[in-house]
C-alpha positions in Angstrom: 0.0 0.0 0.0 1.3 3.4 -0.9 1.2 6.2 1.7 -0.6 9.4 0.9 0.3 11.1 4.2 2.4 14.4 4.0 6.1 14.1 4.8 7.1 15.2 8.3 10.5 15.1 10.2 11.0 11.7 11.8 9.7 12.2 15.4 12.3 9.8 16.9 15.1 12.3 16.0 16.3 14.9 18.6 15.0 18.3 17.8 15.9 20.8 16.4 17.0 18.3 13.7 19.1 21.0 12.0 21.6 21.1 14.9 21.2 17.7 16.6 21.1 15.3 13.7 23.9 14.3 11.3 23.3 11.5 8.9 26.9 10.5 8.7 28.0 8.5 11.8 31.7 8.9 11.2 33.2 12.1 12.6 35.1 13.6 9.7 36.4 16.6 11.7 36.2 18.2 15.2 35.4 21.7 16.2 39.1 22.6 16.8 40.2 21.3 13.3 41.4 24.0 10.8 38.3 24.6 8.5 40.6 25.3 5.6 42.7 22.1 5.9 41.3 18.7 5.1 41.5 16.3 8.0 43.1 12.8 7.7 39.7 11.2 7.8 38.4 13.5 5.0 41.4 12.8 2.9 40.9 9.0 3.3 37.2 9.3 2.2 38.1 11.6 -0.7 40.7 9.1 -1.8 38.1 6.3 -1.5 35.9 8.3 -3.9 38.8 9.0 -6.2 39.6 5.3 -6.5 36.0 4.6 -7.5 36.0 7.0 -10.4 37.3 4.5 -13.0 34.5 2.0 -12.2 31.9 4.7 -12.5 33.4 5.9 -15.7 33.2 2.4 -17.1 29.5 2.0 -16.1 28.7 5.4 -17.6 30.5 4.7 -20.8 28.3 1.6 -21.4 25.0 3.3 -20.6 22.8 2.6 -23.7 20.3 5.4 -22.8 22.9 8.3 -23.2 24.1 9.4 -26.7 27.9 9.6 -27.0 28.2 7.9 -23.6 31.9 7.1 -23.7 32.7 10.8 -24.4 30.5 12.0 -21.7 31.8 9.4 -19.3 35.3 10.8 -19.8 34.0 14.3 -19.1 32.4 12.9 -15.9 35.7 11.4 -14.7 37.6 14.6 -15.4 35.0 16.9 -13.7 34.4 14.8 -10.7 38.2 14.1 -10.1 38.8 17.9 -10.3 36.1 18.5 -7.7 37.6 16.0 -5.3 41.1 17.4 -5.7 39.7 20.9 -5.1 38.0 19.7 -1.9 41.3 18.2 -0.8 43.0 21.6 -1.1 40.0 23.5 0.4 37.5 21.5 2.3 35.1 24.4 2.5 34.7 24.4 -1.3 31.7 22.9 -3.1 29.5 23.1 -0.1 31.9 21.5 2.3 33.3 20.5 4.7 32.9 17.1 3.0 31.2 14.0 4.2 30.0 10.9 2.5 26.6 12.4 1.6 28.1 15.5 0.0 30.7 13.5 -2.0 27.9 11.2 -3.3 25.7 14.2 -4.1 28.4 16.0 -6.0 29.0 12.8 -8.0 25.4 12.5 -8.9 25.1 16.1 -9.9 28.0 15.7 -12.4 26.5 12.5 -13.8 23.0 14.1 -14.2 24.5 17.3 -15.8 25.9 15.0 -18.5 22.6 13.1 -19.0 23.3 10.0 -16.9 20.3 9.1 -14.6 21.0 5.5 -13.5 24.3 4.1 -14.8 23.8 0.9 -12.7 20.3 0.2 -14.0 21.3 -2.8 -16.0 23.3 -4.5 -13.3 20.6 -3.7 -10.7 18.0 -5.4 -12.9 20.2 -8.5 -13.3 21.0 -8.7 -9.6 17.3 -8.2 -8.7 16.4 -11.1 -11.0 19.1 -13.4 -9.5 18.1 -12.5 -5.9 14.4 -13.1 -6.6 15.2 -16.8 -7.5 16.7 -17.2 -4.0 14.0 -15.4 -2.0 11.7 -18.3 -1.3 14.6 -20.5 -0.2 16.0 -17.9 2.1 12.5 -17.3 3.7 11.9 -21.0 4.2 15.4 -21.4 5.7 14.5 -18.7 8.2 11.1 -20.2 8.9 12.8 -23.6 9.7 14.5 -22.0 12.7 12.1 -22.6 15.6 14.0 -20.5 18.3 12.9 -16.9 18.0 16.2 -15.4 19.1 18.2 -17.6 16.7 15.8 -16.7 13.9 16.2 -13.0 14.6 20.0 -13.4 14.6 19.9 -15.2 11.3 17.7 -12.4 9.8 20.2 -9.8 11.0 23.1 -11.7 9.5 21.2 -11.8 6.2 20.8 -8.0 6.3 24.6 -7.6 6.9 25.4 -10.1 4.1 23.1 -8.5 1.7 24.5 -5.0 2.3 27.8 -6.1 0.9 26.2 -5.6 -2.5 27.3 -1.9 -2.6 29.1 -1.0 -5.8 30.2 2.4 -4.4 33.4 0.6 -3.1 36.1 0.3 -5.8 37.2 -3.0 -4.2 33.7 -4.5 -4.2 33.0 -3.2 -7.7 36.1 -5.0 -8.9 35.2 -8.2 -7.1 31.7 -8.0 -8.5 32.9 -7.4 -12.1 35.3 -10.4 -11.8 33.4 -13.1 -10.0 29.9 -11.7 -9.1 28.7 -12.0 -5.5 27.1 -14.9 -3.6 24.6 -14.1 -0.9 25.0 -17.5 0.8 28.8 -17.2 0.7 28.6 -13.7 2.1 26.5 -15.0 5.0 29.1 -17.7 5.7 32.0 -15.2 5.5 30.7 -12.6 7.9 33.3 -11.6 10.5 32.9 -13.4 13.8 31.4 -11.4 16.7 31.8 -9.1 18.4 31.5 -6.7 15.5 32.8 -3.1 15.5 29.3 -1.9 16.5 27.5 -4.9 18.0 24.1 -4.4 19.7 22.8 -7.8 18.5 22.3 -9.2 22.0 20.4 -6.2 23.1 18.2 -6.4 20.0 17.5 -10.1 20.5 16.5 -9.4 24.1 14.0 -6.8 23.0 12.8 -9.0 20.1 11.7 -11.7 22.6 10.1 -9.2 25.0 8.0 -6.9 22.8 6.3 -6.4 19.5 6.6 -3.1 17.8 3.6 -1.2 16.6 5.4 0.3 13.6 8.8 -0.1 12.0 10.4 2.2 9.4 13.1 0.5 7.3 15.2 2.8 5.0 16.3 0.5 2.2 19.7 0.8 0.5 21.0 -1.3 -2.3 19.3 -3.4 -5.0 19.7 -7.1 -5.4 20.6 -9.3 -2.4 20.5 -6.3 0.0 16.8 -5.5 -0.3 15.4 -8.8 -1.6 17.4 -11.3 0.6 18.3 -9.1 3.5 15.6 -6.5 4.1 12.4 -8.2 2.8 12.7 -11.4 4.9 13.3 -9.2 7.9 10.3 -7.0 7.0 8.2 -10.2 6.5 9.1 -11.4 10.0 8.0 -8.1 11.5 4.7 -8.3 9.6 4.1 -11.8 10.9 4.5 -10.4 14.4 1.8 -7.8 13.8 4.1 -4.8 13.2 3.2 -2.2 10.6 6.2 -2.0 8.2 7.1 1.1 6.2 9.7 0.6 3.5 11.3 4.0 2.6 13.2 4.5 -0.6 14.6 7.4 -2.7 13.0 8.6 -5.9 16.4 8.8 -7.7 19.3 6.4 -7.3 22.8 6.9 -6.0 25.2 4.1 -7.1 23.2 0.9 -7.1 20.5 2.0 -4.7 17.0 0.7 -5.0 14.5 3.4 -6.1 10.9 3.8 -5.0 9.5 2.6 -8.4 11.9 -0.4 -8.4 10.9 -1.3 -4.8 7.2 -1.3 -5.5 7.8 -3.6 -8.5 9.9 -6.0 -6.5 7.4 -6.2 -3.6 4.6 -6.9 -6.1 6.6 -9.9 -7.4 7.4 -11.1 -3.9 3.8 -11.1 -2.9 3.1 -13.6 -5.6 5.1 -16.2 -3.6 2.2 -16.1 -1.1 4.5 -16.4 1.8 2.5 -13.8 3.7 -1.1 -14.2 4.9 -1.6 -10.4 4.6 0.3 -7.4 3.4 -2.3 -4.9 4.8 0.3 -3.4 7.1 3.0 -2.9 4.4 3.4 0.7 3.4 5.8 2.4 0.9 7.2 5.9 1.3 
């Protein structure tokens, strides 16, 4: 079901949101840092984005929807590289100081100025189709786990494994281009606990003690991430009587799932008839 309610600030965030909320969890700089000199963390992230330029250029060059795509892809690489180098020299340029959101936004601005809307569309469609063939098996595997806490942990591990399908990383993009990615292998190869940020035990404790009235899930990547990670988790919440809201962006960044793509995927998932009701599933 699609929501027709007006958009409002998320009430769970501390207000005023403008001064209390920062979407990026990693501190790129502190108050006493020189505003005109890039911090070591900022330089590391800028270098990460610089290293991903060749893979983005390659994707853009093969975009069949853009005339003269190879020429425009080269222009993208030159323009975006120049922007990143400028931010290195002056972190206050281009709307800085920089963080991951700003660096992504600047990249998308350059791509769209040259006519590229979704350079990962083809690979997203392929990965969505592959993940869809595994969805029923993943769900049945979860359903076979009788212990609630063990099933919850398995669902969380599926979310982490699915999130590896993020082609914004140059290393992951290289691995994907060479060998593809296996969801089941990713599940098996997760680092052992404790993780860097590990609240799993606290989550499992709450999971067994309460049922939430409503859950908002902000979806990220296409393919295994949303289909094999998020949707089985959302399904489990629905089975427990929770109203689930799946929130997606209108336009993509990297291989993100978009709102139109998400509604199409869920309409296909519903045909598996693995849910008694989807009345409490909402899109935003």
